VMD Tcl script that draws the C-alpha trace (Angstrom):
set ca {
  {-18.02 1.49 9.81}
  {-15.33 3.57 8.15}
  {-13.71 2.91 4.78}
  {-10.05 3.39 3.88}
  {-7.60 2.61 1.12}
  {-5.42 -0.32 2.12}
  {-1.81 0.45 3.03}
  {-0.88 -1.68 0.00}
  {-2.15 1.12 -2.30}
  {0.63 3.48 -3.35}
  {0.44 7.14 -2.39}
  {0.44 8.08 -6.09}
  {-2.73 6.07 -6.73}
  {-4.34 7.40 -3.54}
  {-3.86 10.91 -4.95}
  {-5.93 9.98 -8.02}
  {-8.96 8.81 -6.00}
  {-10.84 9.92 -2.90}
  {-12.87 7.62 -0.68}
  {-15.67 8.86 1.55}
  {-14.86 7.37 4.95}
  {-18.51 7.04 5.97}
  {-20.20 5.85 2.77}
  {-17.29 4.14 1.01}
  {-18.03 6.04 -2.21}
  {-14.96 6.28 -4.45}
  {-14.51 9.30 -6.74}
  {-11.74 10.55 -8.98}
  {-9.65 13.36 -7.52}
  {-7.92 14.21 -10.81}
  {-8.08 13.33 -14.48}
  {-7.33 9.78 -15.54}
  {-5.61 9.15 -18.87}
  {-6.40 5.94 -20.72}
  {-3.10 6.28 -22.58}
  {-1.17 6.06 -19.30}
  {-3.13 3.43 -17.35}
  {-6.11 1.41 -18.57}
  {-7.20 -0.02 -15.22}
  {-6.66 0.24 -11.48}
  {-6.99 -2.35 -8.71}
  {-7.84 -0.76 -5.38}
  {-7.79 -2.59 -2.06}
  {-10.40 -1.15 0.29}
  {-10.59 -1.80 4.02}
  {-13.69 -1.37 6.18}
  {-13.24 -1.03 9.96}
  {-15.76 -0.73 12.75}
  {-15.25 1.40 15.85}
  {-15.37 -1.43 18.37}
  {-12.61 -2.52 20.69}
  {-10.76 -4.28 19.33}
  {-11.79 -2.97 15.91}
  {-12.90 -5.56 13.38}
  {-12.09 -5.12 9.72}
  {-12.80 -6.59 6.32}
  {-11.44 -5.86 2.90}
  {-12.34 -6.06 -0.78}
  {-10.76 -5.37 -4.13}
  {-12.29 -2.82 -6.50}
  {-11.34 -2.98 -10.18}
  {-11.66 0.27 -12.12}
  {-11.49 0.29 -15.89}
  {-10.61 3.57 -17.64}
  {-12.44 4.09 -20.92}
  {-10.95 5.95 -23.87}
  {-13.38 8.67 -24.97}
}
mol new
graphics top color blue
foreach p $ca { graphics top sphere $p radius 0.5 }
foreach p [lrange $ca 0 end-1] q [lrange $ca 1 end] { graphics top cylinder $p $q radius 0.2 }
display resetview
């Protein structure tokens, strides 16, 4: 199974986060500023390598804390 950001996620948001295709782990790729955006909703898609490929999706909510 491989994990991807959904096509519904803007390119700008995809630049802020990286997803490991094999594990699905999501990490920040740059600094997040609480003053700009307090939370993010990410749509994640998981696809297998079968033919035809099967897929599922979920929504991940990320809350940015002000430190």
